[in-house]
C-alpha positions as CSV (number, residue, x, y, z in Angstrom):
1,M,-45.3,7.7,0.7
2,N,-44.6,6.7,3.6
3,S,-46.3,3.6,4.2
4,S,-44.6,2.6,7.4
5,V,-46.2,5.2,9.3
6,V,-49.7,4.7,7.7
7,R,-49.1,0.7,8.6
8,Y,-48.3,1.7,12.3
9,T,-51.0,3.9,12.6
10,L,-53.7,2.3,11.7
11,G,-52.3,-0.8,14.3
12,Q,-53.0,2.0,16.7
13,V,-56.6,2.8,15.7
14,L,-56.9,-1.3,16.6
15,K,-55.6,-1.3,19.9
16,I,-57.8,1.5,20.5
17,E,-61.0,-0.1,19.4
18,S,-60.2,-3.5,21.4
19,A,-60.0,-1.3,24.7
20,L,-62.9,0.1,23.4
21,L,-64.9,-2.6,22.9
22,L,-64.1,-4.2,26.1
23,L,-66.3,-1.5,27.8
24,P,-69.5,-3.1,26.3
25,C,-67.6,-6.4,28.0
26,V,-68.3,-4.7,31.4
27,V,-72.1,-3.2,30.6
28,A,-72.5,-7.7,30.0
29,L,-70.8,-8.5,32.9
30,I,-73.2,-6.4,35.0
31,Y,-76.6,-7.1,33.1
32,F,-75.7,-10.9,33.1
33,D,-75.6,-10.7,28.8
34,R,-74.6,-13.2,27.2
35,N,-73.3,-10.6,24.6
36,G,-70.7,-9.8,25.7
37,I,-68.9,-13.1,25.0
38,Y,-68.9,-11.4,21.2
39,F,-67.6,-8.1,21.9
40,L,-64.4,-9.8,24.0
41,I,-63.9,-12.2,20.7
42,V,-63.5,-8.9,18.5
43,A,-61.8,-6.9,21.0
44,A,-59.2,-9.9,21.2
45,M,-59.2,-10.2,17.6
46,C,-58.7,-6.5,17.3
47,G,-55.9,-6.4,19.9
48,L,-53.7,-9.1,18.4
49,L,-53.7,-7.6,14.5
50,G,-53.3,-4.4,16.2
51,F,-50.3,-5.6,18.3
52,G,-49.0,-7.3,15.2
53,M,-48.8,-4.0,13.1
54,T,-47.5,-2.1,15.8
55,L,-43.9,-4.5,16.3
56,V,-42.5,-2.8,13.9
57,K,-42.6,1.0,14.4
58,P,-41.8,3.1,11.1
59,S,-38.3,4.0,10.0
60,S,-40.0,7.5,9.4
61,N,-42.3,9.3,11.4
62,V,-43.0,12.3,9.0
63,F,-45.8,12.0,6.8
64,Y,-47.8,14.5,4.8
65,L,-51.5,15.2,4.0
66,K,-51.9,12.7,1.9
67,E,-50.9,10.0,4.1
68,G,-53.3,11.7,6.7
69,C,-56.1,11.3,4.5
70,I,-54.9,7.7,3.9
71,I,-55.0,7.1,7.6
72,T,-58.1,8.8,8.2
73,S,-60.1,7.1,5.6
74,L,-59.1,3.3,6.0
75,S,-59.4,4.0,10.3
76,W,-63.1,4.7,9.8
77,I,-63.5,1.5,7.1
78,L,-61.2,-0.5,9.8
79,L,-63.7,0.8,13.1
80,S,-66.7,0.2,11.3
81,F,-65.5,-3.5,9.5
82,F,-64.8,-4.6,13.5
83,G,-67.6,-2.7,15.2
84,C,-70.1,-4.1,13.3
85,L,-69.2,-7.8,14.0
86,P,-70.6,-7.8,17.4
87,F,-74.1,-6.6,16.1
88,Y,-73.9,-9.8,13.3
89,L,-72.1,-12.3,15.5
90,S,-75.1,-11.9,18.4
91,D,-77.4,-12.3,15.6
92,S,-78.8,-8.6,16.8
93,I,-78.4,-8.0,13.2
94,P,-78.6,-11.3,11.0
95,S,-76.9,-9.3,7.6
96,I,-73.7,-8.1,7.5
97,T,-74.6,-5.5,5.3
98,D,-77.3,-4.1,7.5
99,A,-74.7,-5.1,10.8
100,L,-72.2,-2.7,8.7
101,F,-75.3,0.3,7.8
102,E,-75.8,0.4,11.7
103,T,-72.4,0.6,12.7
104,I,-70.9,3.1,9.9
105,S,-74.4,5.1,10.9
106,G,-73.1,4.9,14.4
107,F,-69.2,5.9,14.1
108,T,-70.3,8.7,11.6
109,T,-72.6,10.0,14.5
110,T,-75.4,9.8,11.5
111,G,-78.2,7.9,13.3
112,A,-80.0,6.4,10.0
113,S,-81.1,3.1,11.3
114,I,-82.2,-0.3,9.5
115,L,-83.9,-1.2,12.8
116,S,-87.6,-0.8,13.5
117,E,-87.5,-2.2,17.2
118,V,-84.6,-1.6,19.5
119,E,-85.9,-1.9,23.0
120,S,-85.4,-5.8,22.6
121,L,-81.8,-5.5,22.0
122,S,-79.6,-6.8,25.0
123,K,-77.8,-3.8,27.0
124,S,-74.2,-4.7,25.7
125,I,-75.8,-4.1,22.0
126,T,-77.6,-1.0,23.0
127,F,-74.5,0.5,24.9
128,W,-72.0,0.2,21.9
129,R,-74.9,1.2,19.4
130,C,-75.1,4.8,21.3
131,F,-71.4,4.6,21.9
132,T,-70.3,4.7,18.4
133,H,-71.4,7.9,18.3
134,W,-69.4,9.3,21.4
135,I,-66.3,7.9,19.8
136,G,-67.4,9.0,16.4
137,G,-68.2,12.3,17.7
138,M,-64.8,13.7,18.4
139,G,-62.9,11.3,16.4
140,V,-60.7,8.3,17.1
141,L,-57.5,10.0,15.3
142,V,-58.1,13.0,17.9
143,F,-58.1,10.9,20.8
144,L,-55.3,9.1,19.5
145,L,-53.2,11.9,18.8
146,A,-54.6,12.7,22.6
147,I,-52.8,9.9,24.4
148,I,-50.3,8.6,22.0
149,P,-47.5,10.8,20.2
150,I,-47.2,10.2,16.5
151,G,-45.2,12.1,13.8
152,G,-44.0,15.0,15.5
153,G,-45.1,17.8,13.6
154,S,-46.9,16.0,11.0
155,Q,-49.9,15.3,13.7
156,I,-51.8,18.4,12.2
157,N,-52.2,16.5,8.6
158,I,-54.4,14.1,10.7
159,M,-56.3,16.5,12.4
160,K,-56.8,18.5,8.9
161,A,-58.6,14.9,7.6
162,E,-60.6,14.3,10.4
163,S,-61.7,17.1,11.9
164,P,-64.6,19.1,10.9
165,G,-64.4,22.8,9.2
166,P,-63.0,24.6,6.0
167,S,-60.2,25.4,8.0
168,V,-58.0,23.2,11.1
169,G,-56.2,25.1,13.6
170,K,-54.5,25.0,16.7
171,L,-56.1,25.9,20.3
172,V,-52.5,26.1,21.6
173,P,-49.1,25.1,20.3
174,K,-48.9,21.8,20.4
175,I,-51.5,19.4,18.2
176,R,-51.1,16.8,21.0
177,S,-52.4,19.1,24.1
178,T,-55.2,21.1,21.8
179,A,-56.4,17.2,21.4
180,R,-56.2,16.8,24.7
181,I,-57.9,19.8,25.6
182,L,-61.1,19.0,23.4
183,Y,-61.7,15.4,24.5
184,I,-61.8,17.1,28.0
185,I,-64.3,19.8,26.8
186,Y,-65.7,16.9,25.5
187,F,-65.4,14.2,27.8
188,V,-66.9,16.8,31.0
189,L,-70.1,18.4,28.9
190,T,-70.9,14.5,28.4
191,I,-71.0,14.3,32.2
192,I,-72.7,16.8,32.8
193,E,-75.5,16.2,30.9
194,I,-75.8,12.7,31.9
195,I,-76.0,14.4,35.4
196,F,-79.0,16.3,34.7
197,L,-80.6,13.5,32.7
198,A,-80.5,12.0,36.0
199,L,-81.8,14.6,38.0
200,G,-85.0,14.0,35.6
201,K,-85.3,10.5,36.9
202,M,-84.1,9.0,33.7
203,P,-82.2,5.7,34.4
204,L,-78.3,5.8,34.7
205,F,-78.6,3.2,31.6
206,E,-80.7,5.5,29.9
207,A,-78.8,8.5,30.5
208,I,-75.7,7.5,29.8
209,N,-77.0,6.3,26.1
210,T,-79.0,9.0,25.7
211,A,-75.7,11.7,27.1
212,T,-73.1,9.6,24.4
213,A,-75.4,9.8,21.2
214,T,-76.1,13.8,22.3
215,A,-72.5,14.4,22.8
216,G,-71.3,12.9,19.4
217,T,-74.8,14.5,17.7
218,G,-75.9,10.8,16.7
219,G,-79.5,10.0,17.4
220,F,-79.4,6.5,18.6
221,G,-82.0,6.0,20.7
222,V,-82.8,3.0,23.5
223,K,-86.3,3.6,23.0
224,N,-88.1,2.9,19.5
225,D,-90.1,6.3,20.1
226,S,-87.0,7.9,20.4
227,L,-87.6,10.7,23.1
228,T,-91.0,11.1,22.7
229,S,-92.4,9.3,25.9
230,Y,-89.8,11.2,28.1
231,S,-90.3,14.0,30.2
232,P,-90.6,17.8,29.2
233,Y,-87.5,18.3,31.6
234,I,-85.7,15.6,29.9
235,Q,-86.5,16.5,26.4
236,W,-85.6,20.4,27.1
237,V,-82.2,18.9,28.7
238,V,-81.3,17.2,25.4
239,T,-82.4,20.4,23.0
240,I,-80.1,22.1,25.2
241,F,-77.0,19.7,25.1
242,M,-77.8,19.2,21.6
243,I,-77.1,22.8,20.7
244,L,-74.3,23.3,22.6
245,F,-72.4,20.0,21.0
246,G,-73.1,22.0,17.9
247,V,-70.9,25.1,18.7
248,N,-67.3,25.4,17.8
249,F,-65.5,23.9,20.6
250,N,-62.8,27.0,20.5
251,A,-65.6,29.3,21.8
252,Y,-65.2,26.9,25.1
253,Y,-61.9,26.8,24.6
254,L,-62.1,31.2,25.3
255,L,-64.8,30.8,28.1
256,L,-62.5,28.4,29.7
257,F,-59.5,31.0,29.4
258,K,-62.2,33.6,30.7
259,Q,-61.9,35.7,26.7
260,F,-65.9,36.5,26.9
261,K,-65.8,38.6,24.7
262,K,-63.9,36.6,21.7
263,A,-66.2,33.7,22.5
264,F,-69.7,35.3,22.5
265,T,-68.5,37.4,19.2
266,M,-67.1,34.1,16.9
267,E,-68.8,34.9,13.8
268,E,-70.1,31.6,13.2
269,V,-71.3,31.1,16.9
270,V,-73.7,34.0,16.4
271,H,-74.6,33.0,13.3
272,Y,-75.6,29.5,14.2
273,F,-77.4,30.8,17.1
274,A,-79.3,33.5,15.0
275,I,-80.7,30.3,12.3
276,I,-81.5,28.5,15.5
277,L,-83.9,31.3,16.9
278,I,-85.1,31.9,13.0
279,A,-85.8,28.6,12.2
280,I,-87.6,28.2,15.3
281,A,-89.5,31.7,15.3
282,I,-90.6,30.3,11.5
283,I,-91.6,26.9,12.5
284,F,-93.9,27.5,15.7
285,T,-96.1,30.1,14.1
286,R,-96.7,27.6,11.9
287,I,-97.5,24.7,14.1
288,V,-98.8,26.1,17.6
289,G,-102.6,26.4,15.9
290,N,-102.2,22.3,15.9
291,Y,-101.4,22.1,19.9
292,Q,-103.4,22.2,22.7
293,Y,-100.4,24.4,24.6
294,A,-98.1,26.6,23.1
295,A,-95.3,25.7,25.8
296,D,-95.7,21.9,23.8
297,A,-95.4,23.6,20.7
298,L,-92.5,25.5,21.3
299,R,-90.9,22.5,23.2
300,D,-91.2,20.4,19.9
301,T,-90.1,23.0,17.6
302,A,-87.0,24.1,19.5
303,F,-85.8,20.4,19.8
304,Q,-86.6,19.2,16.3
305,V,-84.5,22.8,14.9
306,A,-82.2,21.7,17.6
307,S,-81.8,18.1,16.4
308,I,-81.8,18.5,12.8
309,I,-79.4,21.5,12.5
310,T,-76.9,19.8,14.9
311,T,-77.5,16.8,12.9
312,T,-78.2,15.1,15.6
313,G,-81.9,13.3,14.4
314,F,-83.6,12.9,17.5
315,S,-87.3,13.1,17.8
316,T,-90.2,13.8,19.5
317,A,-92.5,14.9,17.1
318,D,-93.4,13.4,13.2
319,F,-92.4,16.6,11.4
320,D,-93.3,14.5,8.4
321,K,-96.9,15.9,9.2
322,W,-95.8,19.1,9.4
323,P,-96.9,21.8,7.2
324,A,-94.5,21.8,3.8
325,V,-93.1,25.6,4.9
326,C,-91.7,23.4,8.1
327,Q,-89.7,20.5,6.4
328,T,-88.5,23.2,3.8
329,V,-87.1,24.7,7.1
330,L,-85.8,21.6,8.5
331,V,-84.0,20.5,4.9
332,F,-82.4,23.8,4.7
333,L,-81.3,23.2,8.1
334,M,-80.0,19.6,7.1
335,F,-77.4,20.8,4.7
336,I,-76.2,24.1,7.3
337,G,-75.5,21.7,9.8
338,A,-73.3,22.8,12.9
339,C,-70.5,25.0,13.4
340,A,-66.8,23.9,12.2
341,G,-65.1,22.1,15.2
342,S,-68.0,21.0,17.2
343,T,-69.2,17.7,16.9
344,G,-72.2,18.3,14.3
345,G,-72.3,17.9,10.4
346,G,-73.5,19.1,7.4
347,I,-71.8,22.2,5.5
348,K,-71.1,23.8,8.1
349,V,-72.2,27.5,9.5
350,S,-68.7,28.9,8.8
351,R,-68.3,27.5,5.1
352,L,-71.8,29.6,4.2
353,I,-70.6,32.5,6.2
354,I,-67.8,32.9,3.6
355,L,-69.5,31.6,0.3
356,R,-71.7,34.2,1.3
357,K,-69.0,37.0,1.6
358,T,-67.7,35.4,-2.2
359,I,-70.8,36.3,-3.3
360,I,-70.7,40.5,-2.2
361,K,-67.3,40.4,-3.2
362,E,-67.6,39.1,-6.5
363,M,-70.6,41.4,-6.7
364,T,-68.9,44.8,-5.4
365,S,-66.1,43.8,-8.2
366,Y,-68.8,44.4,-10.5
367,I,-69.4,47.7,-9.4
368,H,-65.9,48.6,-8.7
369,P,-63.5,46.5,-10.9
370,K,-60.2,48.3,-9.0
371,S,-61.5,47.6,-5.9
372,I,-59.2,45.2,-3.9
373,K,-61.4,43.9,-0.5
374,K,-59.7,40.5,1.7
375,L,-62.5,38.7,3.1
376,K,-62.6,38.3,6.7
377,M,-64.0,36.1,9.5
378,D,-63.7,37.1,13.5
379,D,-61.7,40.4,11.4
380,K,-58.8,37.9,10.4
381,P,-58.3,38.1,6.9
382,V,-59.6,34.2,4.7
383,E,-56.4,32.8,3.2
384,H,-56.9,32.1,-0.6
385,E,-56.4,28.5,0.4
386,V,-59.2,27.9,2.7
387,L,-61.3,30.3,0.0
388,R,-60.4,27.8,-2.5
389,A,-61.1,24.8,-0.6
390,T,-64.6,25.8,0.0
391,N,-65.6,26.1,-3.3
392,V,-64.4,23.1,-4.5
393,F,-65.7,21.7,-1.1
394,F,-69.3,22.7,-2.5
395,I,-68.6,22.1,-5.9
396,T,-67.7,18.3,-5.2
397,F,-70.9,17.8,-2.8
398,I,-73.0,19.1,-5.4
399,L,-71.5,15.9,-7.3
400,I,-71.5,13.3,-5.0
401,F,-75.1,14.0,-3.9
402,S,-76.3,14.2,-7.3
403,V,-75.1,11.0,-7.9
404,S,-75.8,9.3,-5.1
405,I,-79.6,10.1,-5.4
406,L,-79.8,9.1,-8.9
407,L,-77.9,5.6,-8.3
408,I,-79.9,5.1,-5.3
409,A,-83.1,5.5,-7.7
410,I,-82.7,2.2,-9.1
411,D,-84.9,1.3,-6.2
412,G,-87.6,2.7,-7.7
413,K,-88.5,4.9,-4.5
414,D,-90.4,8.7,-4.3
415,L,-88.1,11.7,-5.4
416,V,-88.4,12.8,-1.3
417,T,-87.3,9.9,0.2
418,N,-84.5,9.7,-2.0
419,F,-83.1,13.3,-1.9
420,T,-83.5,13.4,2.0
421,A,-82.2,9.9,2.4
422,V,-79.0,11.7,1.0
423,A,-79.4,14.6,2.6
424,A,-79.6,12.9,5.7
425,T,-76.6,10.3,5.2
426,M,-74.1,12.8,3.6
427,N,-74.9,15.3,6.0
428,N,-75.0,12.9,8.8
429,I,-78.0,13.6,10.4
430,G,-80.5,10.7,10.3
431,P,-84.0,10.6,9.5
432,G,-85.3,12.5,6.3
433,L,-88.8,12.8,5.2
434,S,-91.5,10.4,3.5
435,T,-90.6,6.7,4.2
436,V,-86.6,7.9,6.1
437,G,-88.9,9.9,8.2
438,P,-88.4,10.2,11.9
439,T,-91.1,6.9,12.4
440,Q,-89.3,5.1,9.8
441,N,-85.9,3.5,9.2
442,F,-83.4,2.2,5.6
443,S,-84.4,-1.3,5.9
444,H,-86.7,-1.2,2.6
445,F,-83.2,0.3,0.8
446,S,-81.4,-2.6,-1.8
447,M,-78.2,-3.7,-0.4
448,F,-76.7,-1.4,-3.7
449,S,-78.2,1.6,-2.2
450,K,-77.4,0.8,1.2
451,Y,-73.7,0.4,0.0
452,I,-73.9,4.2,-1.4
453,L,-75.8,6.0,1.7
454,M,-72.8,3.9,3.6
455,F,-70.3,5.8,1.3
456,D,-71.9,9.2,1.6
457,M,-72.0,8.6,5.6
458,I,-68.4,8.3,5.3
459,A,-67.7,10.4,2.9
460,G,-69.9,13.5,4.8
461,R,-67.8,12.9,8.2
462,L,-64.6,13.1,6.9
463,E,-66.0,15.9,4.6
464,L,-65.5,14.2,1.2
465,F,-61.6,14.8,0.2
466,P,-59.9,11.9,2.6
467,L,-62.0,9.4,1.3
468,L,-62.3,9.9,-2.2
469,M,-58.5,10.2,-2.0
470,L,-58.6,5.9,-1.5
471,F,-60.0,6.4,-5.4
472,H,-57.1,8.8,-6.9
473,P,-55.1,6.8,-9.3
474,E,-52.2,8.4,-8.3
475,L,-51.9,7.4,-5.0
476,W,-52.0,4.0,-6.2
477,K,-49.2,4.0,-8.6
478,E,-47.1,5.7,-5.8
479,M,-47.8,2.8,-3.0
480,Y,-46.7,0.5,-6.0
481,S,-44.1,2.2,-7.2
482,H,-43.1,2.0,-3.7
483,Y,-43.1,-1.6,-2.9
484,I,-41.7,-2.1,-5.8
485,R,-38.4,-0.7,-4.8
486,K,-38.5,-1.9,-1.3
487,I,-38.5,-5.6,-2.9
488,Q,-35.5,-4.4,-5.6
């Protein structure tokens, strides 16, 4: 175990968070917001601690996937702990558990909130709350890789641990260049959305916050009714950009280099848009009769489908009151999620494609026992390692999901609430149904249940295994042995 590179990288993460915490300070200066002092205090704490942890460089920059998982898990825990302090210190969220819940929900781009009233929050607090989505959307470690050279060829192990999807590839030969390209695309799309929102006469501050929450597919809003009170134009803009941020970013890379055929025929992207269109068609036909104008029904349908499948969590309608078939479709979309290599959560479309092809292959082997057929995606063979990882992911997901429902059931809430609360947090969506529906929040859960749901949020964002690695006894044994050898 290369503990020195773990310590050094965590220090770099804290220094990045220190710099990011200065942005709400700027917002506080612009709006004469006294809460800016708390961000300054926490920024100083992160900076000093990060500086201390990076004073001594690691003796070896080489590390493996286990170190990558540890770095990733601890980074997100540290980010969330220090990120919640301004909420707590400013008394915007008086409970440290609730402040931590809100911050983890922000960084993991879940959007599940314990706040029933957000319009009274100060400008700096509102900005930080929404901006955590943007930080967590592409991943802070991907950002770290884009600006700081770490570990030579070992960088891929951080990308594997933090990036969503069954497999992680490089857009270009160098990981650092790949990280930069991803962040450039991410940043440019965010700016474009801000411009379109501003053209719809949305105030600039609200446009920035809405765009950063959309980009990270998070869902924290600046109004109590989410986006319900905004104009149809703004709702359509957000709908389109939610869908765009749920697309595999590899497709944008291909478009940049004019490889249009490859971009538009990516198997996962084609399935992603097909699922969206089918879901819209089903829900629209069921709710259109309840609307005076079909255009309003179509807008609400498209918005909610886009919001749920991309795991953003914004709302323009109380879908908890929609017919059962519509709610069922939305619950399915919660689990499907967006594309791998996007900022969206959920199981991911690519995994479901692999699962479908695996089932068909297994059925074919019953008919033709001696046939040998290689699974392919985009005309490329799917490696056995990816198949194995996908199958293990599904098993682990179901296990954690089931145990989580059982544990929060202690609170005595109804099954729909418990089921969709875990689904909403593990898939990083935000709203569920019943008492965690789009007009409700998570404040009524006990402290114990909130920590279970916080675990689910981080596990879902990191795709389970990087966080589960922290509970592997062999890892702690190895770390203990390492420190004993150093002392001797």
